[in-house]
N, CA, C and O atoms as a Tinker XYZ file with bonds, in Angstrom:
   404  protein
     1  N   -212.016000 -121.618000   -7.842000    73     2
     2  CA  -212.655000 -121.930000   -9.099000    64     1     3
     3  C   -213.351000 -123.279000   -8.938000    63     2     4     5
     4  O   -212.711000 -124.276000   -8.606000    81     3
     5  N   -214.666000 -123.309000   -9.176000    73     3     6
     6  CA  -215.366000 -124.601000   -9.104000    64     5     7
     7  C   -214.840000 -125.556000  -10.175000    63     6     8     9
     8  O   -214.500000 -125.138000  -11.282000    81     7
     9  N   -214.780000 -126.817000   -9.837000    73     7    10
    10  CA  -214.254000 -127.828000  -10.748000    64     9    11
    11  C   -214.974000 -127.819000  -12.099000    63    10    12    13
    12  O   -214.365000 -128.136000  -13.121000    81    11
    13  N   -216.259000 -127.462000  -12.116000    73    11    14
    14  CA  -217.010000 -127.440000  -13.377000    64    13    15
    15  C   -216.499000 -126.387000  -14.351000    63    14    16    17
    16  O   -216.777000 -126.465000  -15.548000    81    15
    17  N   -215.760000 -125.409000  -13.857000    73    15    18
    18  CA  -215.280000 -124.308000  -14.691000    64    17    19
    19  C   -214.052000 -124.693000  -15.505000    63    18    20    21
    20  O   -213.793000 -124.094000  -16.549000    81    19
    21  N   -213.304000 -125.670000  -15.051000    73    19    22
    22  CA  -212.021000 -126.004000  -15.682000    64    21    23
    23  C   -212.172000 -126.323000  -17.160000    63    22    24    25
    24  O   -211.395000 -125.832000  -17.979000    81    23
    25  N   -213.146000 -127.129000  -17.512000    73    23    26
    26  CA  -213.328000 -127.503000  -18.915000    64    25    27
    27  C   -213.674000 -126.292000  -19.775000    63    26    28    29
    28  O   -213.160000 -126.145000  -20.884000    81    27
    29  N   -214.544000 -125.427000  -19.261000    73    27    30
    30  CA  -214.931000 -124.242000  -20.033000    64    29    31
    31  C   -213.754000 -123.292000  -20.224000    63    30    32    33
    32  O   -213.552000 -122.769000  -21.319000    81    31
    33  N   -212.983000 -123.068000  -19.174000    73    31    34
    34  CA  -211.814000 -122.192000  -19.281000    64    33    35
    35  C   -210.800000 -122.780000  -20.259000    63    34    36    37
    36  O   -210.251000 -122.063000  -21.095000    81    35
    37  N   -210.555000 -124.071000  -20.154000    73    35    38
    38  CA  -209.614000 -124.731000  -21.070000    64    37    39
    39  C   -210.055000 -124.563000  -22.516000    63    38    40    41
    40  O   -209.242000 -124.239000  -23.381000    81    39
    41  N   -211.318000 -124.779000  -22.777000    73    39    42
    42  CA  -211.858000 -124.635000  -24.135000    64    41    43
    43  C   -211.704000 -123.199000  -24.638000    63    42    44    45
    44  O   -211.245000 -122.977000  -25.759000    81    43
    45  N   -212.084000 -122.232000  -23.816000    73    43    46
    46  CA  -211.998000 -120.832000  -24.245000    64    45    47
    47  C   -210.553000 -120.414000  -24.510000    63    46    48    49
    48  O   -210.271000 -119.724000  -25.490000    81    47
    49  N   -209.648000 -120.832000  -23.641000    73    47    50
    50  CA  -208.241000 -120.502000  -23.860000    64    49    51
    51  C   -207.727000 -121.113000  -25.162000    63    50    52    53
    52  O   -207.076000 -120.439000  -25.959000    81    51
    53  N   -208.022000 -122.378000  -25.365000    73    51    54
    54  CA  -207.530000 -123.073000  -26.560000    64    53    55
    55  C   -208.098000 -122.469000  -27.838000    63    54    56    57
    56  O   -207.372000 -122.309000  -28.820000    81    55
    57  N   -209.382000 -122.134000  -27.838000    73    55    58
    58  CA  -210.010000 -121.649000  -29.073000    64    57    59
    59  C   -209.804000 -120.160000  -29.325000    63    58    60    61
    60  O   -209.865000 -119.713000  -30.471000    81    59
    61  N   -209.564000 -119.395000  -28.277000    73    59    62
    62  CA  -209.435000 -117.943000  -28.458000    64    61    63
    63  C   -208.004000 -117.437000  -28.387000    63    62    64    65
    64  O   -207.666000 -116.424000  -28.999000    81    63
    65  N   -207.161000 -118.146000  -27.637000    73    63    66
    66  CA  -205.786000 -117.687000  -27.478000    64    65    67
    67  C   -204.798000 -118.690000  -28.064000    63    66    68    69
    68  O   -203.815000 -118.308000  -28.698000    81    67
    69  N   -205.066000 -119.966000  -27.848000    73    67    70
    70  CA  -204.180000 -120.997000  -28.390000    64    69    71
    71  C   -203.866000 -122.071000  -27.368000    63    70    72    73
    72  O   -204.082000 -121.904000  -26.168000    81    71
    73  N   -203.351000 -123.173000  -27.877000    73    71    74
    74  CA  -203.082000 -124.319000  -27.017000    64    73    75
    75  C   -202.052000 -124.001000  -25.942000    63    74    76    77
    76  O   -202.091000 -124.580000  -24.856000    81    75
    77  N   -201.125000 -123.080000  -26.236000    73    75    78
    78  CA  -200.103000 -122.735000  -25.251000    64    77    79
    79  C   -200.735000 -122.139000  -23.989000    63    78    80    81
    80  O   -200.308000 -122.441000  -22.875000    81    79
    81  N   -201.759000 -121.289000  -24.168000    73    79    82
    82  CA  -202.456000 -120.697000  -23.023000    64    81    83
    83  C   -203.183000 -121.781000  -22.225000    63    82    84    85
    84  O   -203.215000 -121.741000  -20.995000    81    83
    85  N   -203.756000 -122.732000  -22.926000    73    83    86
    86  CA  -204.427000 -123.836000  -22.238000    64    85    87
    87  C   -203.421000 -124.630000  -21.406000    63    86    88    89
    88  O   -203.705000 -124.985000  -20.262000    81    87
    89  N   -202.257000 -124.907000  -21.971000    73    87    90
    90  CA  -201.215000 -125.656000  -21.253000    64    89    91
    91  C   -200.743000 -124.877000  -20.025000    63    90    92    93
    92  O   -200.546000 -125.466000  -18.962000    81    91
    93  N   -200.559000 -123.555000  -20.160000    73    91    94
    94  CA  -200.153000 -122.739000  -19.003000    64    93    95
    95  C   -201.212000 -122.785000  -17.902000    63    94    96    97
    96  O   -200.884000 -122.902000  -16.721000    81    95
    97  N   -202.488000 -122.693000  -18.300000    73    95    98
    98  CA  -203.584000 -122.763000  -17.338000    64    97    99
    99  C   -203.547000 -124.091000  -16.587000    63    98   100   101
   100  O   -203.655000 -124.119000  -15.361000    81    99
   101  N   -203.395000 -125.184000  -17.320000    73    99   102
   102  CA  -203.339000 -126.506000  -16.686000    64   101   103
   103  C   -202.126000 -126.629000  -15.770000    63   102   104   105
   104  O   -202.201000 -127.249000  -14.709000    81   103
   105  N   -201.020000 -126.041000  -16.181000    73   103   106
   106  CA  -199.829000 -126.027000  -15.333000    64   105   107
   107  C   -200.055000 -125.246000  -14.045000    63   106   108   109
   108  O   -199.595000 -125.655000  -12.979000    81   107
   109  N   -200.768000 -124.113000  -14.140000    73   107   110
   110  CA  -201.091000 -123.330000  -12.943000    64   109   111
   111  C   -201.994000 -124.113000  -11.996000    63   110   112   113
   112  O   -201.848000 -124.021000  -10.778000    81   111
   113  N   -202.920000 -124.878000  -12.551000    73   111   114
   114  CA  -203.760000 -125.733000  -11.713000    64   113   115
   115  C   -202.915000 -126.784000  -11.008000    63   114   116   117
   116  O   -203.061000 -127.008000   -9.806000    81   115
   117  N   -202.034000 -127.424000  -11.763000    73   115   118
   118  CA  -201.207000 -128.497000  -11.215000    64   117   119
   119  C   -200.252000 -127.995000  -10.136000    63   118   120   121
   120  O   -199.985000 -128.697000   -9.160000    81   119
   121  N   -199.737000 -126.775000  -10.315000    73   119   122
   122  CA  -198.764000 -126.238000   -9.360000    64   121   123
   123  C   -199.406000 -125.627000   -8.129000    63   122   124   125
   124  O   -198.711000 -125.299000   -7.167000    81   123
   125  N   -200.711000 -125.469000   -8.144000    73   123   126
   126  CA  -201.393000 -124.868000   -7.000000    64   125   127
   127  C   -201.517000 -123.365000   -7.072000    63   126   128   129
   128  O   -201.975000 -122.740000   -6.115000    81   127
   129  N   -201.116000 -122.761000   -8.193000    73   127   130
   130  CA  -201.271000 -121.313000   -8.352000    64   129   131
   131  C   -202.741000 -120.907000   -8.423000    63   130   132   133
   132  O   -203.094000 -119.772000   -8.104000    81   131
   133  N   -203.584000 -121.827000   -8.837000    73   131   134
   134  CA  -205.029000 -121.612000   -8.870000    64   133   135
   135  C   -205.669000 -122.683000   -8.000000    63   134   136   137
   136  O   -205.249000 -123.840000   -8.020000    81   135
   137  N   -206.669000 -122.303000   -7.247000    73   135   138
   138  CA  -207.360000 -123.247000   -6.371000    64   137   139
   139  C   -208.584000 -123.821000   -7.052000    63   138   140   141
   140  O   -209.291000 -123.128000   -7.784000    81   139
   141  N   -208.824000 -125.094000   -6.802000    73   139   142
   142  CA  -210.006000 -125.770000   -7.343000    64   141   143
   143  C   -210.951000 -126.054000   -6.178000    63   142   144   145
   144  O   -210.584000 -126.726000   -5.214000    81   143
   145  N   -212.166000 -125.535000   -6.282000    73   143   146
   146  CA  -213.176000 -125.786000   -5.253000    64   145   147
   147  C   -214.016000 -126.975000   -5.680000    63   146   148   149
   148  O   -214.554000 -126.999000   -6.787000    81   147
   149  N   -214.126000 -127.946000   -4.812000    73   147   150
   150  CA  -214.963000 -129.109000   -5.098000    64   149   151
   151  C   -216.427000 -128.690000   -5.156000    63   150   152   153
   152  O   -216.842000 -127.736000   -4.499000    81   151
   153  N   -217.197000 -129.418000   -5.952000    73   151   154
   154  CA  -218.631000 -129.184000   -6.022000    64   153   155
   155  C   -219.281000 -130.114000   -5.000000    63   154   156   157
   156  O   -219.163000 -131.335000   -5.103000    81   155
   157  N   -219.959000 -129.541000   -4.024000    73   155   158
   158  CA  -220.618000 -130.306000   -2.965000    64   157   159
   159  C   -222.051000 -130.649000   -3.373000    63   158   160   161
   160  O   -222.616000 -130.017000   -4.265000    81   159
   161  N   -222.628000 -131.641000   -2.724000    73   159   162
   162  CA  -224.006000 -132.039000   -3.030000    64   161   163
   163  C   -224.959000 -130.862000   -2.879000    63   162   164   165
   164  O   -225.857000 -130.681000   -3.702000    81   163
   165  N   -224.773000 -130.067000   -1.845000    73   163   166
   166  CA  -225.612000 -128.883000   -1.649000    64   165   167
   167  C   -225.448000 -127.872000   -2.760000    63   166   168   169
   168  O   -226.389000 -127.158000   -3.107000    81   167
   169  N   -224.243000 -127.811000   -3.321000    73   167   170
   170  CA  -224.010000 -126.915000   -4.462000    64   169   171
   171  C   -224.878000 -127.311000   -5.642000    63   170   172   173
   172  O   -225.414000 -126.452000   -6.343000    81   171
   173  N   -225.018000 -128.606000   -5.860000    73   171   174
   174  CA  -225.797000 -129.067000   -7.006000    64   173   175
   175  C   -227.255000 -128.633000   -6.894000    63   174   176   177
   176  O   -227.875000 -128.256000   -7.889000    81   175
   177  N   -227.795000 -128.687000   -5.691000    73   175   178
   178  CA  -229.163000 -128.204000   -5.490000    64   177   179
   179  C   -229.253000 -126.703000   -5.740000    63   178   180   181
   180  O   -230.193000 -126.229000   -6.378000    81   179
   181  N   -228.269000 -125.956000   -5.234000    73   179   182
   182  CA  -228.255000 -124.502000   -5.446000    64   181   183
   183  C   -228.057000 -124.179000   -6.920000    63   182   184   185
   184  O   -228.679000 -123.247000   -7.429000    81   183
   185  N   -227.214000 -124.922000   -7.612000    73   183   186
   186  CA  -227.009000 -124.723000   -9.047000    64   185   187
   187  C   -228.327000 -124.906000   -9.784000    63   186   188   189
   188  O   -228.668000 -124.104000  -10.655000    81   187
   189  N   -229.067000 -125.950000   -9.444000    73   187   190
   190  CA  -230.365000 -126.187000  -10.075000    64   189   191
   191  C   -231.327000 -125.033000   -9.804000    63   190   192   193
   192  O   -232.045000 -124.599000  -10.705000    81   191
   193  N   -231.344000 -124.531000   -8.563000    73   191   194
   194  CA  -232.199000 -123.391000   -8.226000    64   193   195
   195  C   -231.841000 -122.166000   -9.058000    63   194   196   197
   196  O   -232.720000 -121.474000   -9.571000    81   195
   197  N   -230.552000 -121.905000   -9.187000    73   195   198
   198  CA  -230.096000 -120.740000   -9.945000    64   197   199
   199  C   -230.415000 -120.860000  -11.429000    63   198   200   201
   200  O   -230.851000 -119.894000  -12.055000    81   199
   201  N   -230.199000 -122.042000  -11.988000    73   199   202
   202  CA  -230.520000 -122.259000  -13.405000    64   201   203
   203  C   -232.006000 -122.023000  -13.646000    63   202   204   205
   204  O   -232.386000 -121.411000  -14.644000    81   203
   205  N   -232.848000 -122.508000  -12.732000    73   203   206
   206  CA  -234.294000 -122.304000  -12.871000    64   205   207
   207  C   -234.661000 -120.830000  -12.700000    63   206   208   209
   208  O   -235.440000 -120.282000  -13.479000    81   207
   209  N   -234.097000 -120.201000  -11.683000    73   207   210
   210  CA  -234.439000 -118.795000  -11.407000    64   209   211
   211  C   -234.027000 -117.874000  -12.531000    63   210   212   213
   212  O   -234.768000 -116.953000  -12.876000    81   211
   213  N   -232.863000 -118.101000  -13.110000    73   211   214
   214  CA  -232.317000 -117.209000  -14.143000    64   213   215
   215  C   -232.382000 -117.854000  -15.524000    63   214   216   217
   216  O   -231.516000 -117.607000  -16.364000    81   215
   217  N   -233.391000 -118.672000  -15.763000    73   215   218
   218  CA  -233.511000 -119.373000  -17.049000    64   217   219
   219  C   -233.651000 -118.417000  -18.227000    63   218   220   221
   220  O   -233.323000 -118.776000  -19.358000    81   219
   221  N   -234.132000 -117.207000  -17.974000    73   219   222
   222  CA  -234.319000 -116.250000  -19.060000    64   221   223
   223  C   -233.009000 -115.629000  -19.542000    63   222   224   225
   224  O   -232.997000 -115.018000  -20.611000    81   223
   225  N   -231.890000 -115.760000  -18.791000    73   223   226
   226  CA  -230.613000 -115.194000  -19.252000    64   225   227
   227  C   -230.059000 -115.923000  -20.479000    63   226   228   229
   228  O   -229.732000 -115.205000  -21.423000    81   227
   229  N   -229.918000 -117.156000  -20.593000    73   227   230
   230  CA  -230.005000 -118.217000  -19.595000    64   229   231
   231  C   -228.699000 -118.328000  -18.807000    63   230   232   233
   232  O   -227.610000 -118.135000  -19.346000    81   231
   233  N   -228.838000 -118.645000  -17.515000    73   231   234
   234  CA  -227.686000 -118.911000  -16.670000    64   233   235
   235  C   -227.455000 -120.415000  -16.702000    63   234   236   237
   236  O   -228.316000 -121.185000  -16.278000    81   235
   237  N   -226.314000 -120.831000  -17.194000    73   235   238
   238  CA  -226.038000 -122.260000  -17.319000    64   237   239
   239  C   -225.396000 -122.844000  -16.078000    63   238   240   241
   240  O   -225.146000 -122.143000  -15.098000    81   239
   241  N   -225.138000 -124.122000  -16.136000    73   239   242
   242  CA  -224.580000 -124.872000  -15.008000    64   241   243
   243  C   -223.235000 -124.322000  -14.561000    63   242   244   245
   244  O   -222.993000 -124.187000  -13.361000    81   243
   245  N   -222.359000 -124.003000  -15.502000    73   243   246
   246  CA  -221.016000 -123.545000  -15.128000    64   245   247
   247  C   -221.096000 -122.217000  -14.389000    63   246   248   249
   248  O   -220.486000 -122.067000  -13.330000    81   247
   249  N   -221.839000 -121.245000  -14.928000    73   247   250
   250  CA  -221.957000 -119.957000  -14.249000    64   249   251
   251  C   -222.662000 -120.113000  -12.902000    63   250   252   253
   252  O   -222.271000 -119.479000  -11.922000    81   251
   253  N   -223.687000 -120.945000  -12.848000    73   251   254
   254  CA  -224.383000 -121.181000  -11.587000    64   253   255
   255  C   -223.460000 -121.849000  -10.569000    63   254   256   257
   256  O   -223.600000 -121.616000   -9.368000    81   255
   257  N   -222.523000 -122.674000  -11.029000    73   255   258
   258  CA  -221.583000 -123.307000  -10.105000    64   257   259
   259  C   -220.642000 -122.267000   -9.502000    63   258   260   261
   260  O   -220.229000 -122.407000   -8.351000    81   259
   261  N   -220.299000 -121.235000  -10.256000    73   259   262
   262  CA  -219.473000 -120.149000   -9.730000    64   261   263
   263  C   -220.235000 -119.406000   -8.636000    63   262   264   265
   264  O   -219.679000 -119.115000   -7.577000    81   263
   265  N   -221.499000 -119.102000   -8.891000    73   263   266
   266  CA  -222.330000 -118.416000   -7.907000    64   265   267
   267  C   -222.451000 -119.258000   -6.638000    63   266   268   269
   268  O   -222.271000 -118.749000   -5.531000    81   267
   269  N   -222.752000 -120.532000   -6.798000    73   267   270
   270  CA  -222.930000 -121.428000   -5.659000    64   269   271
   271  C   -221.659000 -121.525000   -4.821000    63   270   272   273
   272  O   -221.719000 -121.443000   -3.594000    81   271
   273  N   -220.529000 -121.697000   -5.461000    73   271   274
   274  CA  -219.262000 -121.795000   -4.732000    64   273   275
   275  C   -218.939000 -120.473000   -4.039000    63   274   276   277
   276  O   -218.471000 -120.468000   -2.901000    81   275
   277  N   -219.184000 -119.360000   -4.713000    73   275   278
   278  CA  -218.925000 -118.049000   -4.113000    64   277   279
   279  C   -219.793000 -117.847000   -2.874000    63   278   280   281
   280  O   -219.331000 -117.314000   -1.865000    81   279
   281  N   -221.037000 -118.270000   -2.954000    73   279   282
   282  CA  -221.926000 -118.172000   -1.790000    64   281   283
   283  C   -221.400000 -119.021000   -0.637000    63   282   284   285
   284  O   -221.313000 -118.551000    0.497000    81   283
   285  N   -221.053000 -120.254000   -0.927000    73   283   286
   286  CA  -220.587000 -121.170000    0.123000    64   285   287
   287  C   -219.289000 -120.686000    0.762000    63   286   288   289
   288  O   -219.079000 -120.870000    1.961000    81   287
   289  N   -218.420000 -120.069000   -0.036000    73   287   290
   290  CA  -217.111000 -119.621000    0.447000    64   289   291
   291  C   -217.099000 -118.143000    0.853000    63   290   292   293
   292  O   -216.053000 -117.607000    1.218000    81   291
   293  N   -218.263000 -117.488000    0.787000    73   291   294
   294  CA  -218.396000 -116.059000    1.120000    64   293   295
   295  C   -217.459000 -115.172000    0.315000    63   294   296   297
   296  O   -216.803000 -114.279000    0.852000    81   295
   297  N   -217.413000 -115.438000   -0.978000    73   295   298
   298  CA  -216.594000 -114.652000   -1.900000    64   297   299
   299  C   -217.518000 -113.728000   -2.681000    63   298   300   301
   300  O   -218.529000 -114.171000   -3.226000    81   299
   301  N   -217.169000 -112.431000   -2.735000    73   299   302
   302  CA  -218.025000 -111.508000   -3.474000    64   301   303
   303  C   -217.358000 -110.945000   -4.731000    63   302   304   305
   304  O   -217.952000 -110.132000   -5.439000    81   303
   305  N   -216.140000 -111.372000   -5.004000    73   303   306
   306  CA  -215.455000 -110.958000   -6.226000    64   305   307
   307  C   -215.419000 -112.129000   -7.200000    63   306   308   309
   308  O   -215.080000 -113.251000   -6.824000    81   307
   309  N   -215.772000 -111.857000   -8.460000    73   307   310
   310  CA  -215.776000 -112.892000   -9.489000    64   309   311
   311  C   -214.973000 -112.381000  -10.690000    63   310   312   313
   312  O   -215.267000 -111.317000  -11.236000    81   311
   313  N   -213.973000 -113.138000  -11.089000    73   311   314
   314  CA  -213.218000 -112.826000  -12.300000    64   313   315
   315  C   -213.956000 -113.468000  -13.468000    63   314   316   317
   316  O   -214.077000 -114.691000  -13.542000    81   315
   317  N   -214.445000 -112.639000  -14.374000    73   315   318
   318  CA  -215.235000 -113.157000  -15.490000    64   317   319
   319  C   -215.203000 -112.192000  -16.666000    63   318   320   321
   320  O   -215.041000 -110.983000  -16.496000    81   319
   321  N   -215.357000 -112.741000  -17.845000    73   319   322
   322  CA  -215.577000 -111.918000  -19.034000    64   321   323
   323  C   -217.067000 -111.821000  -19.324000    63   322   324   325
   324  O   -217.486000 -111.087000  -20.219000    81   323
   325  N   -217.855000 -112.557000  -18.575000    73   323   326
   326  CA  -219.302000 -112.639000  -18.773000    64   325   327
   327  C   -220.027000 -111.695000  -17.813000    63   326   328   329
   328  O   -220.773000 -112.142000  -16.941000    81   327
   329  N   -219.811000 -110.417000  -17.971000    73   327   330
   330  CA  -220.441000 -109.435000  -17.087000    64   329   331
   331  C   -221.951000 -109.418000  -17.259000    63   330   332   333
   332  O   -222.673000 -109.083000  -16.320000    81   331
   333  N   -222.439000 -109.772000  -18.434000    73   331   334
   334  CA  -223.874000 -109.749000  -18.705000    64   333   335
   335  C   -224.630000 -110.642000  -17.720000    63   334   336   337
   336  O   -225.665000 -110.233000  -17.195000    81   335
   337  N   -224.144000 -111.826000  -17.468000    73   335   338
   338  CA  -224.811000 -112.743000  -16.541000    64   337   339
   339  C   -224.554000 -112.366000  -15.087000    63   338   340   341
   340  O   -225.489000 -112.264000  -14.292000    81   339
   341  N   -223.298000 -112.160000  -14.745000    73   339   342
   342  CA  -222.953000 -111.965000  -13.346000    64   341   343
   343  C   -223.386000 -110.609000  -12.796000    63   342   344   345
   344  O   -223.480000 -110.448000  -11.580000    81   343
   345  N   -223.649000 -109.641000  -13.653000    73   343   346
   346  CA  -224.174000 -108.354000  -13.192000    64   345   347
   347  C   -225.644000 -108.473000  -12.790000    63   346   348   349
   348  O   -226.126000 -107.681000  -11.980000    81   347
   349  N   -226.353000 -109.443000  -13.338000    73   347   350
   350  CA  -227.782000 -109.632000  -13.069000    64   349   351
   351  C   -228.015000 -110.512000  -11.847000    63   350   352   353
   352  O   -228.922000 -110.248000  -11.058000    81   351
   353  N   -227.208000 -111.549000  -11.684000    73   351   354
   354  CA  -227.410000 -112.529000  -10.605000    64   353   355
   355  C   -227.180000 -111.871000   -9.249000    63   354   356   357
   356  O   -226.203000 -111.148000   -9.054000    81   355
   357  N   -228.094000 -112.134000   -8.314000    73   355   358
   358  CA  -227.979000 -111.642000   -6.947000    64   357   359
   359  C   -227.634000 -112.813000   -6.033000    63   358   360   361
   360  O   -228.476000 -113.669000   -5.763000    81   359
   361  N   -226.382000 -112.845000   -5.556000    73   359   362
   362  CA  -225.980000 -113.942000   -4.673000    64   361   363
   363  C   -226.682000 -113.839000   -3.317000    63   362   364   365
   364  O   -227.091000 -112.755000   -2.900000    81   363
   365  N   -226.812000 -114.958000   -2.652000    73   363   366
   366  CA  -227.504000 -115.013000   -1.370000    64   365   367
   367  C   -226.731000 -114.304000   -0.256000    63   366   368   369
   368  O   -227.330000 -113.877000    0.731000    81   367
   369  N   -225.422000 -114.175000   -0.401000    73   367   370
   370  CA  -224.584000 -113.662000    0.678000    64   369   371
   371  C   -224.150000 -112.209000    0.517000    63   370   372   373
   372  O   -223.483000 -111.667000    1.399000    81   371
   373  N   -224.516000 -111.570000   -0.590000    73   371   374
   374  CA  -224.094000 -110.189000   -0.862000    64   373   375
   375  C   -225.132000 -109.521000   -1.757000    63   374   376   377
   376  O   -225.946000 -110.196000   -2.386000    81   375
   377  N   -225.098000 -108.208000   -1.811000    73   375   378
   378  CA  -226.041000 -107.491000   -2.674000    64   377   379
   379  C   -225.756000 -107.767000   -4.152000    63   378   380   381
   380  O   -226.670000 -107.899000   -4.966000    81   379
   381  N   -224.471000 -107.851000   -4.471000    73   379   382
   382  CA  -224.053000 -108.089000   -5.845000    64   381   383
   383  C   -222.605000 -108.556000   -5.833000    63   382   384   385
   384  O   -221.906000 -108.428000   -4.828000    81   383
   385  N   -222.166000 -109.097000   -6.961000    73   383   386
   386  CA  -220.770000 -109.461000   -7.109000    64   385   387
   387  C   -219.965000 -108.247000   -7.577000    63   386   388   389
   388  O   -220.459000 -107.411000   -8.333000    81   387
   389  N   -218.723000 -108.169000   -7.113000    73   387   390
   390  CA  -217.760000 -107.231000   -7.690000    64   389   391
   391  C   -217.114000 -107.987000   -8.846000    63   390   392   393
   392  O   -216.480000 -109.021000   -8.634000    81   391
   393  N   -217.269000 -107.483000  -10.055000    73   391   394
   394  CA  -216.786000 -108.190000  -11.237000    64   393   395
   395  C   -215.399000 -107.728000  -11.631000    63   394   396   397
   396  O   -215.133000 -106.530000  -11.729000    81   395
   397  N   -214.526000 -108.679000  -11.855000    73   395   398
   398  CA  -213.144000 -108.420000  -12.254000    64   397   399
   399  C   -212.900000 -109.051000  -13.613000    63   398   400   401
   400  O   -213.464000 -110.128000  -13.804000    81   399
   401  N   -212.212000 -108.595000  -14.504000    73   399   402
   402  CA  -211.610000 -107.255000  -14.520000    64   401   403
   403  C   -212.622000 -106.196000  -14.888000    63   402   404
   404  O   -212.284000 -105.013000  -14.948000    81   403
């Protein structure tokens, strides 16, 4: 999970499920049950390219950071509730993402 995603996930959990879910998520991060991928300088350039390319969706920074990290790490599976965006984006390393769930 790119570091930029943590704030968005925390917000969504807190507002849609409750503070307890947010606390569990943060605990999973702290315990190492979830991995945090650092955002590299090259990722920032790729994020900017993706935001520009998919501006009509619009694809924002957080979603573009997921794409960039997946490309860098050669990951083709993305866990997301945002199938609308990720079904359209074509990663550089694969024909398409396999969307979970």
